[in-house]
Structures are given as structure tokens and as C-alpha cells.
MOPAC internal coordinates of N, CA, C and O (Angstrom, degrees):
PM7 1SCF
backbone

  N    0.0000 0     0.00 0     0.00 0    0    0    0
  C    1.3937 1     0.00 0     0.00 0    1    0    0
  C    1.4832 1   112.25 1     0.00 0    2    1    0
  O    1.2310 1   121.77 1   132.02 1    3    2    1
  N    1.3072 1   114.22 1   -47.98 1    3    2    1
  C    1.4795 1   120.67 1  -178.64 1    5    3    2
  C    1.5589 1   110.55 1   -64.74 1    6    5    3
  O    1.2310 1   120.35 1   142.29 1    7    6    5
  N    1.3700 1   116.93 1   -37.71 1    7    6    5
  C    1.3790 1   120.50 1   175.18 1    9    7    6
  C    1.4826 1   116.74 1   -61.78 1   10    9    7
  O    1.2310 1   121.44 1   144.68 1   11   10    9
  N    1.2662 1   114.86 1   -35.32 1   11   10    9
  C    1.5273 1   122.77 1   177.33 1   13   11   10
  C    1.4918 1   108.24 1   -67.03 1   14   13   11
  O    1.2310 1   119.20 1   135.49 1   15   14   13
  N    1.2918 1   119.12 1   -44.51 1   15   14   13
  C    1.4428 1   123.43 1   178.20 1   17   15   14
  C    1.5229 1   112.01 1   -59.35 1   18   17   15
  O    1.2310 1   122.33 1   137.17 1   19   18   17
  N    1.3857 1   113.15 1   -42.83 1   19   18   17
  C    1.4812 1   117.93 1  -175.76 1   21   19   18
  C    1.5437 1   108.12 1   -69.93 1   22   21   19
  O    1.2310 1   119.67 1   145.04 1   23   22   21
  N    1.3527 1   118.23 1   -34.96 1   23   22   21
  C    1.4442 1   118.77 1   177.48 1   25   23   22
  C    1.5086 1   111.47 1   -69.07 1   26   25   23
  O    1.2310 1   119.99 1   139.20 1   27   26   25
  N    1.2007 1   117.62 1   -40.80 1   27   26   25
  C    1.5120 1   117.47 1   176.43 1   29   27   26
  C    1.5377 1   112.46 1   -62.93 1   30   29   27
  O    1.2310 1   121.36 1   136.00 1   31   30   29
  N    1.3402 1   115.01 1   -44.00 1   31   30   29
  C    1.5068 1   114.87 1   178.19 1   33   31   30
  C    1.5262 1   109.15 1   -66.53 1   34   33   31
  O    1.2310 1   118.63 1   142.42 1   35   34   33
  N    1.3277 1   120.22 1   -37.58 1   35   34   33
  C    1.4031 1   121.72 1   174.01 1   37   35   34
  C    1.4460 1   116.58 1   -53.68 1   38   37   35
  O    1.2310 1   120.39 1   133.98 1   39   38   37
  N    1.3697 1   116.87 1   -46.02 1   39   38   37
  C    1.3950 1   121.41 1   179.34 1   41   39   38
  C    1.5162 1   114.57 1   -69.30 1   42   41   39
  O    1.2310 1   121.54 1   140.94 1   43   42   41
  N    1.3169 1   114.65 1   -39.06 1   43   42   41
  C    1.4544 1   117.58 1  -179.73 1   45   43   42
  C    1.5440 1   111.00 1   -65.84 1   46   45   43
  O    1.2310 1   122.66 1   138.20 1   47   46   45
  N    1.4110 1   112.50 1   -41.80 1   47   46   45
  C    1.4295 1   112.19 1   178.84 1   49   47   46
  C    1.5092 1   114.26 1   -69.46 1   50   49   47
  O    1.2310 1   120.31 1   148.81 1   51   50   49
  N    1.3062 1   117.01 1   -31.19 1   51   50   49
  C    1.5166 1   118.18 1   176.12 1   53   51   50
  C    1.4685 1   110.74 1   -63.95 1   54   53   51
  O    1.2310 1   119.21 1   137.78 1   55   54   53
  N    1.3236 1   119.11 1   -42.22 1   55   54   53
  C    1.5191 1   124.12 1   177.83 1   57   55   54
  C    1.5433 1   105.14 1   -67.44 1   58   57   55
  O    1.2310 1   116.50 1   141.96 1   59   58   57
  N    1.2563 1   124.26 1   -38.04 1   59   58   57
  C    1.5054 1   123.25 1   179.70 1   61   59   58
  C    1.5521 1   110.25 1   -67.17 1   62   61   59
  O    1.2310 1   120.42 1   140.29 1   63   62   61
  N    1.3405 1   116.81 1   -39.71 1   63   62   61
  C    1.4464 1   118.01 1  -179.65 1   65   63   62
  C    1.4965 1   107.69 1   -66.15 1   66   65   63
  O    1.2310 1   118.23 1   133.94 1   67   66   65
  N    1.2535 1   120.98 1   -46.06 1   67   66   65
  C    1.5365 1   125.74 1   179.97 1   69   67   66
  C    1.5533 1   107.33 1   -55.62 1   70   69   67
  O    1.2310 1   118.92 1   131.03 1   71   70   69
  N    1.2829 1   119.67 1   -48.97 1   71   70   69
  C    1.4618 1   122.91 1  -173.79 1   73   71   70
  C    1.5558 1   107.22 1   -68.59 1   74   73   71
  O    1.2310 1   118.68 1   134.62 1   75   74   73
  N    1.3032 1   120.12 1   -45.38 1   75   74   73
  C    1.4788 1   121.77 1   176.45 1   77   75   74
  C    1.4343 1   113.44 1   -57.51 1   78   77   75
  O    1.2310 1   120.19 1   136.88 1   79   78   77
  N    1.3403 1   117.25 1   -43.12 1   79   78   77
  C    1.4547 1   119.09 1  -174.87 1   81   79   78
  C    1.6385 1   108.20 1   -69.90 1   82   81   79
  O    1.2310 1   121.25 1   142.04 1   83   82   81
  N    1.2725 1   115.22 1   -37.96 1   83   82   81
  C    1.4256 1   115.86 1   176.47 1   85   83   82
  C    1.5132 1   117.96 1   -71.63 1   86   85   83
  O    1.2310 1   120.75 1   157.02 1   87   86   85
  N    1.3871 1   116.17 1   -22.98 1   87   86   85
  C    1.4107 1   122.79 1   172.36 1   89   87   86
  C    1.4674 1   119.05 1   -74.13 1   90   89   87
  O    1.2310 1   121.25 1   155.21 1   91   90   89
  N    1.3153 1   115.21 1   -24.79 1   91   90   89
  C    1.4812 1   124.08 1  -172.75 1   93   91   90
  C    1.5422 1   107.51 1   -81.09 1   94   93   91
  O    1.2310 1   121.49 1   -34.60 1   95   94   93
  N    1.3774 1   114.76 1   145.40 1   95   94   93
  C    1.4011 1   123.15 1   174.32 1   97   95   94
  C    1.4984 1   112.24 1   -83.38 1   98   97   95
  O    1.2310 1   120.40 1   -47.46 1   99   98   97
  N    1.3386 1   116.84 1   132.54 1   99   98   97
  C    1.4255 1   122.82 1   179.46 1  101   99   98
  C    1.6283 1   112.72 1   -57.26 1  102  101   99
  O    1.2310 1   122.91 1   -23.96 1  103  102  101
  N    1.2926 1   112.03 1   156.04 1  103  102  101
  C    1.4940 1   115.20 1   179.92 1  105  103  102
  C    1.5304 1   109.62 1   -73.09 1  106  105  103
  O    1.2310 1   117.77 1   151.26 1  107  106  105
  N    1.2201 1   121.84 1   -28.74 1  107  106  105
  C    1.4895 1   123.00 1   179.68 1  109  107  106
  C    1.5803 1   115.03 1   -88.94 1  110  109  107
  O    1.2310 1   122.65 1  -173.85 1  111  110  109
  N    1.3835 1   112.52 1     6.15 1  111  110  109
  C    1.5085 1   113.90 1  -177.31 1  113  111  110
  C    1.5393 1   111.26 1   -65.71 1  114  113  111
  O    1.2310 1   118.02 1   150.53 1  115  114  113
  N    1.2801 1   121.37 1   -29.47 1  115  114  113
  C    1.4145 1   121.17 1  -175.90 1  117  115  114
  C    1.5362 1   113.44 1   -92.28 1  118  117  115
  O    1.2310 1   120.14 1  -173.45 1  119  118  117
  N    1.2748 1   117.34 1     6.55 1  119  118  117
  C    1.4400 1   120.28 1  -178.32 1  121  119  118
  C    1.4818 1   114.79 1   -62.84 1  122  121  119
  O    1.2310 1   119.00 1   137.90 1  123  122  121
  N    1.3935 1   119.51 1   -42.10 1  123  122  121
  C    1.3642 1   118.86 1   178.75 1  125  123  122
  C    1.5259 1   111.87 1   -75.17 1  126  125  123
  O    1.2310 1   119.91 1   148.46 1  127  126  125
  N    1.2758 1   117.77 1   -31.54 1  127  126  125
  C    1.5143 1   116.86 1   179.55 1  129  127  126
  C    1.5667 1   112.59 1   -76.08 1  130  129  127
  O    1.2310 1   121.38 1   161.39 1  131  130  129
  N    1.2887 1   114.96 1   -18.61 1  131  130  129
  C    1.5200 1   117.40 1  -176.55 1  133  131  130
  C    1.5801 1   108.54 1   -75.57 1  134  133  131
  O    1.2310 1   120.37 1   156.04 1  135  134  133
  N    1.3168 1   116.90 1   -23.96 1  135  134  133
  C    1.4597 1   117.99 1  -177.83 1  137  135  134
  C    1.5716 1   112.47 1   -74.70 1  138  137  135
  O    1.2310 1   121.11 1   140.82 1  139  138  137
  N    1.3505 1   115.49 1   -39.18 1  139  138  137
  C    1.4047 1   117.27 1  -177.23 1  141  139  138
  C    1.5258 1   113.95 1  -104.07 1  142  141  139
  O    1.2310 1   119.29 1   146.51 1  143  142  141
  N    1.2556 1   118.95 1   -33.49 1  143  142  141
  C    1.4757 1   122.73 1  -173.69 1  145  143  142
  C    1.5390 1   113.15 1   -85.54 1  146  145  143
  O    1.2310 1   122.30 1   158.24 1  147  146  145
  N    1.3369 1   113.21 1   -21.76 1  147  146  145
  C    1.4842 1   111.98 1  -176.76 1  149  147  146
  C    1.4679 1   113.67 1    76.66 1  150  149  147
  O    1.2310 1   117.48 1  -149.84 1  151  150  149
  N    1.3220 1   122.40 1    30.16 1  151  150  149
  C    1.4173 1   126.78 1  -175.80 1  153  151  150
  C    1.5140 1   110.62 1   -67.81 1  154  153  151
  O    1.2310 1   119.68 1   147.48 1  155  154  153
  N    1.3152 1   118.22 1   -32.52 1  155  154  153
  C    1.5301 1   121.20 1   177.05 1  157  155  154
  C    1.4633 1   109.31 1  -154.39 1  158  157  155
  O    1.2310 1   120.49 1    -7.95 1  159  158  157
  N    1.2706 1   116.67 1   172.05 1  159  158  157
  C    1.4365 1   122.56 1  -179.35 1  161  159  158
  C    1.5228 1   113.66 1   -86.64 1  162  161  159
  O    1.2310 1   119.53 1   166.24 1  163  162  161
  N    1.2705 1   118.50 1   -13.76 1  163  162  161
  C    1.4321 1   123.72 1   178.45 1  165  163  162
  C    1.5231 1   111.15 1  -106.87 1  166  165  163
  O    1.2310 1   119.83 1   -17.14 1  167  166  165
  N    1.2968 1   117.93 1   162.86 1  167  166  165
  C    1.4571 1   126.05 1  -175.72 1  169  167  166
  C    1.5526 1   110.11 1   -65.97 1  170  169  167
  O    1.2310 1   119.70 1   134.25 1  171  170  169
  N    1.3444 1   118.17 1   -45.75 1  171  170  169
  C    1.4281 1   120.84 1  -173.67 1  173  171  170
  C    1.4875 1   111.32 1  -102.52 1  174  173  171
  O    1.2310 1   118.30 1  -166.71 1  175  174  173
  N    1.3114 1   120.85 1    13.29 1  175  174  173
  C    1.4914 1   122.04 1   176.04 1  177  175  174
  C    1.5409 1   109.43 1    88.79 1  178  177  175
  O    1.2310 1   119.36 1   -16.79 1  179  178  177
  N    1.2389 1   118.83 1   163.21 1  179  178  177
  C    1.4302 1   122.15 1   177.68 1  181  179  178
  C    1.4234 1   110.86 1   -79.80 1  182  181  179
  O    1.2310 1   117.98 1   -30.81 1  183  182  181
  N    1.3296 1   121.44 1   149.19 1  183  182  181
  C    1.4968 1   123.68 1  -176.80 1  185  183  182
  C    1.5302 1   107.23 1   -72.61 1  186  185  183
  O    1.2310 1   118.09 1   127.49 1  187  186  185
  N    1.3256 1   121.24 1   -52.51 1  187  186  185
  C    1.3951 1   122.84 1  -177.79 1  189  187  186
  C    1.5205 1   116.95 1    63.11 1  190  189  187
  O    1.2310 1   119.70 1    10.49 1  191  190  189
  N    1.3666 1   118.18 1  -169.51 1  191  190  189
  C    1.4880 1   116.75 1  -179.81 1  193  191  190
  C    1.5424 1   106.88 1   -82.05 1  194  193  191
  O    1.2310 1   122.56 1   -25.32 1  195  194  193
  N    1.3262 1   112.71 1   154.68 1  195  194  193
  C    1.4724 1   116.09 1   178.86 1  197  195  194
  C    1.5585 1   113.91 1   -70.66 1  198  197  195
  O    1.2310 1   121.25 1   -30.35 1  199  198  197
  N    1.2987 1   115.22 1   149.65 1  199  198  197
  C    1.4091 1   117.08 1  -176.96 1  201  199  198
  C    1.4346 1   113.71 1   -84.91 1  202  201  199
  O    1.2310 1   120.00 1    -2.03 1  203  202  201
  N    1.3718 1   117.60 1   177.97 1  203  202  201
  C    1.4875 1   117.58 1   178.61 1  205  203  202
  C    1.4686 1   112.03 1   -65.36 1  206  205  203
  O    1.2310 1   119.59 1   140.31 1  207  206  205
  N    1.3463 1   118.39 1   -39.69 1  207  206  205
  C    1.5247 1   122.52 1  -179.78 1  209  207  206
  C    1.5221 1   110.35 1   -61.72 1  210  209  207
  O    1.2310 1   118.49 1   138.13 1  211  210  209
  N    1.2599 1   120.48 1   -41.87 1  211  210  209
  C    1.4699 1   123.10 1  -176.15 1  213  211  210
  C    1.4600 1   108.96 1   -70.90 1  214  213  211
  O    1.2310 1   117.46 1   140.73 1  215  214  213
  N    1.4073 1   122.45 1   -39.27 1  215  214  213
  C    1.3723 1   124.64 1   173.52 1  217  215  214
  C    1.6231 1   113.48 1   -61.72 1  218  217  215
  O    1.2310 1   123.63 1   133.74 1  219  218  217
  N    1.3401 1   110.63 1   -46.26 1  219  218  217
  C    1.4622 1   118.44 1  -179.58 1  221  219  218
  C    1.5920 1   108.36 1   -60.95 1  222  221  219
  O    1.2310 1   120.98 1   135.34 1  223  222  221
  N    1.3921 1   115.73 1   -44.66 1  223  222  221
  C    1.4255 1   118.16 1  -179.94 1  225  223  222
  C    1.4970 1   112.78 1   -60.63 1  226  225  223
  O    1.2310 1   119.80 1   142.03 1  227  226  225
  N    1.3709 1   117.99 1   -37.97 1  227  226  225
  C    1.4788 1   119.37 1   175.80 1  229  227  226
  C    1.4371 1   116.20 1   -66.19 1  230  229  227
  O    1.2310 1   120.66 1   144.13 1  231  230  229
  N    1.3481 1   116.35 1   -35.87 1  231  230  229
  C    1.4373 1   123.62 1   179.62 1  233  231  230
  C    1.5991 1   106.82 1   -67.52 1  234  233  231
  O    1.2310 1   120.02 1   128.12 1  235  234  233
  N    1.3213 1   117.58 1   -51.88 1  235  234  233
  C    1.4585 1   120.45 1   174.64 1  237  235  234
  C    1.4315 1   115.90 1   -59.90 1  238  237  235
  O    1.2310 1   118.68 1   148.08 1  239  238  237
  N    1.3471 1   120.13 1   -31.92 1  239  238  237
  C    1.4467 1   121.11 1   173.53 1  241  239  238
  C    1.4745 1   113.32 1   -66.48 1  242  241  239
  O    1.2310 1   120.30 1   142.67 1  243  242  241
  N    1.3894 1   117.04 1   -37.33 1  243  242  241
  C    1.4208 1   121.59 1   174.81 1  245  243  242
  C    1.5623 1   110.63 1   -64.02 1  246  245  243
  O    1.2310 1   120.32 1   132.86 1  247  246  245
  N    1.2518 1   117.00 1   -47.14 1  247  246  245
  C    1.5074 1   124.43 1  -176.02 1  249  247  246
  C    1.6175 1   105.21 1   -62.81 1  250  249  247
  O    1.2310 1   120.47 1   141.82 1  251  250  249
  N    1.3871 1   116.71 1   -38.18 1  251  250  249
  C    1.3946 1   120.48 1   179.43 1  253  251  250
  C    1.6050 1   111.27 1   -64.15 1  254  253  251
  O    1.2310 1   123.05 1   137.80 1  255  254  253
  N    1.3133 1   111.77 1   -42.20 1  255  254  253
  C    1.4983 1   119.35 1  -179.77 1  257  255  254
  C    1.5854 1   106.49 1   -64.90 1  258  257  255
  O    1.2310 1   120.62 1   136.08 1  259  258  257
  N    1.3352 1   116.43 1   -43.92 1  259  258  257
  C    1.5269 1   115.42 1   178.54 1  261  259  258
  C    1.5186 1   116.28 1   -65.54 1  262  261  259
  O    1.2310 1   122.33 1   144.00 1  263  262  261
  N    1.3426 1   113.14 1   -36.00 1  263  262  261
  C    1.4442 1   116.31 1   179.73 1  265  263  262
  C    1.5745 1   108.73 1   -71.72 1  266  265  263
  O    1.2310 1   120.01 1   147.76 1  267  266  265
  N    1.2879 1   117.58 1   -32.24 1  267  266  265
  C    1.4608 1   118.28 1   175.32 1  269  267  266
  C    1.4996 1   113.58 1   -68.08 1  270  269  267
  O    1.2310 1   118.82 1   143.81 1  271  270  269
  N    1.2770 1   119.86 1   -36.19 1  271  270  269
  C    1.4142 1   121.87 1   172.71 1  273  271  270
  C    1.5235 1   111.67 1   -68.16 1  274  273  271
  O    1.2310 1   119.89 1   143.78 1  275  274  273
  N    1.3038 1   117.81 1   -36.22 1  275  274  273
  C    1.5004 1   119.69 1   175.96 1  277  275  274
  C    1.5696 1   110.51 1   -65.94 1  278  277  275
  O    1.2310 1   119.26 1   136.30 1  279  278  277
  N    1.2541 1   119.01 1   -43.70 1  279  278  277
  C    1.4791 1   120.92 1   174.97 1  281  279  278
  C    1.4451 1   112.07 1   -60.81 1  282  281  279
  O    1.2310 1   117.96 1   141.87 1  283  282  281
  N    1.3171 1   121.50 1   -38.13 1  283  282  281
  C    1.4742 1   123.46 1   178.87 1  285  283  282
  C    1.4788 1   108.47 1   -68.05 1  286  285  283
  O    1.2310 1   118.12 1   141.63 1  287  286  285
  N    1.3736 1   121.19 1   -38.37 1  287  286  285
  C    1.4151 1   123.68 1   173.17 1  289  287  286
  C    1.5186 1   111.98 1   -57.56 1  290  289  287
  O    1.2310 1   119.79 1   127.84 1  291  290  289
  N    1.3524 1   118.02 1   -52.16 1  291  290  289
  C    1.3901 1   121.55 1   179.78 1  293  291  290
  C    1.5717 1   113.22 1   -58.09 1  294  293  291
  O    1.2310 1   121.42 1   140.22 1  295  294  293
  N    1.3396 1   114.89 1   -39.78 1  295  294  293
  C    1.5020 1   119.35 1   177.61 1  297  295  294
  C    1.5114 1   109.95 1   -63.74 1  298  297  295
  O    1.2310 1   118.78 1   140.04 1  299  298  297
  N    1.3208 1   119.92 1   -39.96 1  299  298  297
  C    1.3770 1   119.61 1   179.04 1  301  299  298
  C    1.5029 1   114.50 1   -67.41 1  302  301  299
  O    1.2310 1   120.62 1   142.97 1  303  302  301
  N    1.3605 1   116.43 1   -37.03 1  303  302  301
  C    1.4258 1   119.49 1   172.49 1  305  303  302
  C    1.4747 1   115.56 1   -64.39 1  306  305  303
  O    1.2310 1   118.35 1   142.63 1  307  306  305
  N    1.2850 1   120.76 1   -37.37 1  307  306  305
  C    1.4769 1   123.73 1   173.02 1  309  307  306
  C    1.4497 1   110.21 1   -65.11 1  310  309  307
  O    1.2310 1   117.50 1   140.47 1  311  310  309
  N    1.3157 1   122.36 1   -39.53 1  311  310  309
  C    1.4959 1   123.61 1   176.94 1  313  311  310
  C    1.4555 1   108.25 1   -62.28 1  314  313  311
  O    1.2310 1   117.97 1   136.84 1  315  314  313
  N    1.2815 1   121.47 1   -43.16 1  315  314  313
  C    1.4685 1   122.88 1  -179.62 1  317  315  314
  C    1.5457 1   111.10 1   -66.49 1  318  317  315
  O    1.2310 1   120.19 1   144.40 1  319  318  317
  N    1.3084 1   117.25 1   -35.60 1  319  318  317
  C    1.4762 1   116.05 1   174.74 1  321  319  318
  C    1.5293 1   112.69 1   -65.65 1  322  321  319
  O    1.2310 1   119.22 1   144.77 1  323  322  321
  N    1.3772 1   119.09 1   -35.23 1  323  322  321
  C    1.3955 1   119.66 1  -179.85 1  325  323  322
  C    1.5251 1   110.45 1   -68.83 1  326  325  323
  O    1.2310 1   119.34 1   145.88 1  327  326  325
  N    1.3201 1   118.87 1   -34.12 1  327  326  325
  C    1.5097 1   116.05 1   176.78 1  329  327  326
  C    1.5655 1   113.64 1   -69.88 1  330  329  327
  O    1.2310 1   122.70 1   153.93 1  331  330  329
  N    1.3791 1   112.44 1   -26.07 1  331  330  329
  C    1.4904 1   117.43 1   180.00 1  333  331  330
  C    1.5672 1   107.74 1   -73.77 1  334  333  331
  O    1.2310 1   119.63 1   148.86 1  335  334  333
  N    1.3020 1   118.30 1   -31.14 1  335  334  333
  C    1.4276 1   120.54 1   178.29 1  337  335  334
  C    1.5688 1   114.36 1   -63.88 1  338  337  335
  O    1.2310 1   121.57 1   154.74 1  339  338  337
  N    1.2701 1   114.60 1   -25.26 1  339  338  337
  C    1.4738 1   115.90 1  -178.99 1  341  339  338
  C    1.5420 1   114.15 1   111.74 1  342  341  339
  O    1.2310 1   120.86 1  -175.56 1  343  342  341
  N    1.2508 1   115.96 1     4.44 1  343  342  341
  C    1.4986 1   118.18 1   179.49 1  345  343  342
  C    1.5810 1   105.98 1   -70.43 1  346  345  343
  O    1.2310 1   120.33 1   -37.23 1  347  346  345
  N    1.3364 1   116.97 1   142.77 1  347  346  345
  C    1.4555 1   118.39 1   178.42 1  349  347  346
  C    1.5458 1   108.40 1   -76.39 1  350  349  347
  O    1.2310 1   120.60 1   -23.49 1  351  350  349
  N    1.3357 1   116.46 1   156.51 1  351  350  349
  C    1.4087 1   122.25 1   174.26 1  353  351  350
  C    1.5121 1   108.02 1   -69.15 1  354  353  351
  O    1.2310 1   120.64 1   -34.24 1  355  354  353
  N    1.2724 1   116.38 1   145.76 1  355  354  353
  C    1.4961 1   119.44 1   179.08 1  357  355  354
  C    1.4942 1   112.10 1   -62.32 1  358  357  355
  O    1.2310 1   118.87 1   147.94 1  359  358  357
  N    1.3868 1   119.77 1   -32.06 1  359  358  357
  C    1.4669 1   121.02 1   180.00 1  361  359  358
  C    1.5524 1   112.76 1   -71.65 1  362  361  359
  O    1.2310 1   120.62 1   160.30 1  363  362  361
  N    1.3237 1   116.43 1   -19.70 1  363  362  361
  C    1.5492 1   120.75 1  -179.81 1  365  363  362
  C    1.4401 1   111.40 1   -88.13 1  366  365  363
  O    1.2310 1   117.61 1   159.88 1  367  366  365
  N    1.3119 1   122.16 1   -20.12 1  367  366  365
  C    1.4078 1   126.40 1  -179.76 1  369  367  366
  C    1.5809 1   110.93 1   -56.89 1  370  369  367
  O    1.2310 1   122.18 1   -46.73 1  371  370  369
  N    1.3802 1   113.44 1   133.27 1  371  370  369
  C    1.4802 1   114.01 1   179.93 1  373  371  370
  C    1.5149 1   106.50 1   -93.75 1  374  373  371
  O    1.2310 1   121.57 1   -50.34 1  375  374  373
  N    1.3176 1   114.60 1   129.66 1  375  374  373
  C    1.4879 1   121.49 1   175.21 1  377  375  374
  C    1.5141 1   107.97 1  -107.81 1  378  377  375
  O    1.2310 1   121.19 1   -53.03 1  379  378  377
  N    1.3478 1   115.33 1   126.97 1  379  378  377
  C    1.4123 1   118.17 1  -179.18 1  381  379  378
  C    1.5857 1   113.70 1   -59.98 1  382  381  379
  O    1.2310 1   120.12 1   -43.84 1  383  382  381
  N    1.2400 1   117.38 1   136.16 1  383  382  381
  C    1.4565 1   118.96 1  -178.41 1  385  383  382
  C    1.5688 1   110.93 1   -71.58 1  386  385  383
  O    1.2310 1   121.21 1   -39.30 1  387  386  385
  N    1.2344 1   115.30 1   140.70 1  387  386  385
  C    1.4977 1   116.82 1  -177.12 1  389  387  386
  C    1.5481 1   106.45 1   -74.82 1  390  389  387
  O    1.2310 1   121.12 1   -24.53 1  391  390  389
  N    1.3114 1   115.46 1   155.47 1  391  390  389
  C    1.4493 1   121.88 1   178.12 1  393  391  390
  C    1.5041 1   112.87 1   -65.51 1  394  393  391
  O    1.2310 1   121.25 1   -38.97 1  395  394  393
  N    1.3367 1   115.21 1   141.03 1  395  394  393
  C    1.4638 1   113.02 1   179.59 1  397  395  394
  C    1.5631 1   111.73 1   -62.15 1  398  397  395
  O    1.2310 1   122.11 1   -24.96 1  399  398  397
  N    1.2606 1   113.56 1   155.04 1  399  398  397
  C    1.4578 1   119.09 1  -177.69 1  401  399  398
  C    1.5235 1   110.84 1   -65.18 1  402  401  399
  O    1.2310 1   118.97 1   149.40 1  403  402  401
  N    1.3358 1   119.57 1   -30.60 1  403  402  401
  C    1.4178 1   123.77 1  -178.04 1  405  403  402
  C    1.4829 1   112.69 1   -57.51 1  406  405  403
  O    1.2310 1   117.55 1   146.19 1  407  406  405
  N    1.3476 1   122.26 1   -33.81 1  407  406  405
  C    1.4856 1   125.49 1   178.17 1  409  407  406
  C    1.4318 1   109.03 1   -69.61 1  410  409  407
  O    1.2310 1   115.12 1   158.57 1  411  410  409
  N    1.2550 1   126.86 1   -21.43 1  411  410  409
  C    1.4341 1   128.57 1  -178.96 1  413  411  410
  C    1.4769 1   113.32 1   -79.49 1  414  413  411
  O    1.2310 1   119.81 1   157.37 1  415  414  413
  N    1.3632 1   117.96 1   -22.63 1  415  414  413
  C    1.4481 1   122.53 1  -176.63 1  417  415  414
  C    1.4487 1   111.91 1   -80.61 1  418  417  415
  O    1.2310 1   115.54 1   -49.66 1  419  418  417
  N    1.3266 1   126.06 1   130.34 1  419  418  417
  C    1.3926 1   123.01 1   177.46 1  421  419  418
  C    1.5508 1   112.82 1   -75.38 1  422  421  419
  O    1.2310 1   121.98 1   -38.19 1  423  422  421
  N    1.3383 1   113.81 1   141.81 1  423  422  421
  C    1.4949 1   117.00 1  -178.75 1  425  423  422
  C    1.5239 1   106.31 1  -116.07 1  426  425  423
  O    1.2310 1   123.72 1   -35.93 1  427  426  425
  N    1.3197 1   110.48 1   144.07 1  427  426  425
  C    1.4680 1   117.02 1   177.85 1  429  427  426
  C    1.4879 1   111.58 1   -81.93 1  430  429  427
  O    1.2310 1   120.75 1   -36.35 1  431  430  429
  N    1.3737 1   116.17 1   143.65 1  431  430  429
  C    1.4615 1   121.65 1  -174.21 1  433  431  430
  C    1.5857 1   106.05 1   -60.51 1  434  433  431
  O    1.2310 1   124.01 1   122.19 1  435  434  433
  N    1.3804 1   109.91 1   -57.81 1  435  434  433
  C    1.5345 1   114.09 1  -174.53 1  437  435  434
  C    1.5704 1   106.77 1  -127.00 1  438  437  435
  O    1.2310 1   122.12 1   -31.41 1  439  438  437
  N    1.3192 1   113.55 1   148.59 1  439  438  437
  C    1.4366 1   115.31 1  -179.05 1  441  439  438
  C    1.4089 1   111.65 1   -73.53 1  442  441  439
  O    1.2310 1   117.51 1   -38.14 1  443  442  441
  N    1.3385 1   122.34 1   141.86 1  443  442  441
  C    1.4806 1   123.57 1  -177.77 1  445  443  442
  C    1.5110 1   111.63 1   -66.03 1  446  445  443
  O    1.2310 1   119.86 1   -39.57 1  447  446  445
  N    1.2814 1   117.87 1   140.43 1  447  446  445
  C    1.4815 1   119.90 1   179.70 1  449  447  446
  C    1.5496 1   107.58 1   -81.67 1  450  449  447
  O    1.2310 1   122.50 1   -21.85 1  451  450  449
  N    1.3128 1   112.81 1   158.15 1  451  450  449
  C    1.5100 1   117.76 1   174.18 1  453  451  450
  C    1.5370 1   110.99 1   -78.22 1  454  453  451
  O    1.2310 1   118.98 1   165.05 1  455  454  453
  N    1.2476 1   119.54 1   -14.95 1  455  454  453
  C    1.5089 1   121.27 1   178.32 1  457  455  454
  C    1.4823 1   108.87 1    88.86 1  458  457  455
  O    1.2310 1   123.91 1     8.29 1  459  458  457
  N    1.2774 1   110.11 1  -171.71 1  459  458  457
  C    1.5638 1   116.82 1   178.43 1  461  459  458
  C    1.4461 1   111.24 1   -75.26 1  462  461  459
  O    1.2310 1   121.60 1   -18.44 1  463  462  461
  N    1.3264 1   114.55 1   161.56 1  463  462  461
  C    1.4911 1   117.64 1  -179.85 1  465  463  462
  C    1.4292 1   108.44 1   -71.83 1  466  465  463
  O    1.2310 1   117.70 1   160.76 1  467  466  465
  N    1.3501 1   121.99 1   -19.24 1  467  466  465
  C    1.4864 1   123.78 1  -177.93 1  469  467  466
  C    1.5485 1   107.97 1   -73.37 1  470  469  467
  O    1.2310 1   117.67 1   153.51 1  471  470  469
  N    1.3050 1   122.04 1   -26.49 1  471  470  469
  C    1.4187 1   124.44 1  -175.33 1  473  471  470
  C    1.4761 1   111.13 1   -79.54 1  474  473  471
  O    1.2310 1   118.24 1   161.23 1  475  474  473
  N    1.2828 1   120.96 1   -18.77 1  475  474  473
  C    1.4270 1   127.44 1   178.74 1  477  475  474
  C    1.4568 1   112.31 1   -79.10 1  478  477  475
  O    1.2310 1   116.73 1   -60.75 1  479  478  477
  N    1.2949 1   123.82 1   119.25 1  479  478  477
  C    1.4264 1   121.87 1   179.42 1  481  479  478
  C    1.5151 1   113.15 1   -70.75 1  482  481  479
  O    1.2310 1   123.07 1   -34.80 1  483  482  481
  N    1.3301 1   111.72 1   145.20 1  483  482  481
  C    1.4962 1   117.80 1  -174.07 1  485  483  482
  C    1.5578 1   103.70 1  -111.13 1  486  485  483
  O    1.2310 1   121.10 1   -35.64 1  487  486  485
  N    1.3157 1   115.50 1   144.36 1  487  486  485
  C    1.4881 1   121.14 1   174.72 1  489  487  486
  C    1.5216 1   108.05 1  -104.28 1  490  489  487
  O    1.2310 1   120.43 1   -54.07 1  491  490  489
  N    1.3052 1   116.79 1   125.93 1  491  490  489
  C    1.4885 1   120.82 1  -178.70 1  493  491  490
  C    1.5231 1   105.49 1   -79.87 1  494  493  491
  O    1.2310 1   124.26 1   -46.47 1  495  494  493
  N    1.3683 1   109.42 1   133.53 1  495  494  493
  C    1.4625 1   118.51 1   176.88 1  497  495  494
  C    1.5032 1   112.20 1   -81.56 1  498  497  495
  O    1.2310 1   119.77 1   -43.93 1  499  498  497
  N    1.2242 1   118.04 1   136.07 1  499  498  497
  C    1.5449 1   123.76 1  -179.77 1  501  499  498
  C    1.5657 1   104.55 1  -103.39 1  502  501  499
  O    1.2310 1   122.77 1   -40.03 1  503  502  501
  N    1.3754 1   112.30 1   139.97 1  503  502  501
  C    1.3719 1   115.33 1   176.04 1  505  503  502
  C    1.4829 1   112.31 1  -113.93 1  506  505  503
  O    1.2310 1   120.10 1   180.00 1  507  506  505

């Protein structure tokens, strides 16, 4: 039950962080306006106090981090329960070795003979 609640909170916080990041204006957005409009004395604008969106984003990022740790804790508990049940570790499982590729290649019973010397064409030498 608690794991389901943490997953739901995790998903809602993730969606909230994405929405808040997309709503915020970038730090370099006023760079072009500051040259001609005189919006601020610096190129990228003054830092000033943080806005409501940036504080809310930081809070949601912290909650996202905590729910991620909580979900990792739940996953480690479930892995411990699986080992108590008696299931073997995946690293211990024996996997049959595949057949060598040499067995798949057909082999001729006898090597083909070159035949008589009469059957081999001869090239006349020109001088």
C-alpha cells in the first residue's frame, strides 16, 4: 500500500517538475533586450531574488529525490524477500553451453581426387 502511494507521488512530482521547468523563463532570455532596451546593467540580467516557480521547482526536485530513494529501498526489500523464498540467484544459474560451430559444418566423407593428368587442361607456352 505504501509503495503504491510513493509511486503515485513520484509520478505526480515528476510531471510537476517538467511543467514548472517548461513554464520558467531562461536566464539568457533577456540578453538580447539588455543591449538595446537597457533592461539591466549586465548582459544576462540581474539575478535578484528567486521567484515562486524556481523555489517550487527546487522543493519538487527534493521530493522527487526522496521518493526515488524510497522506491529504491522498496525494491531492495523485495529482492531480499525473493532470496528468502529460495529462488536461486541469476548469477548462479547454469546455462547450457551452445554447440561449437564446427559441428554445424558438413564434412565430406572422402576428399575429392584431382583425377587423371589427362583431364587437367594444359596451356601451351608461346615463345
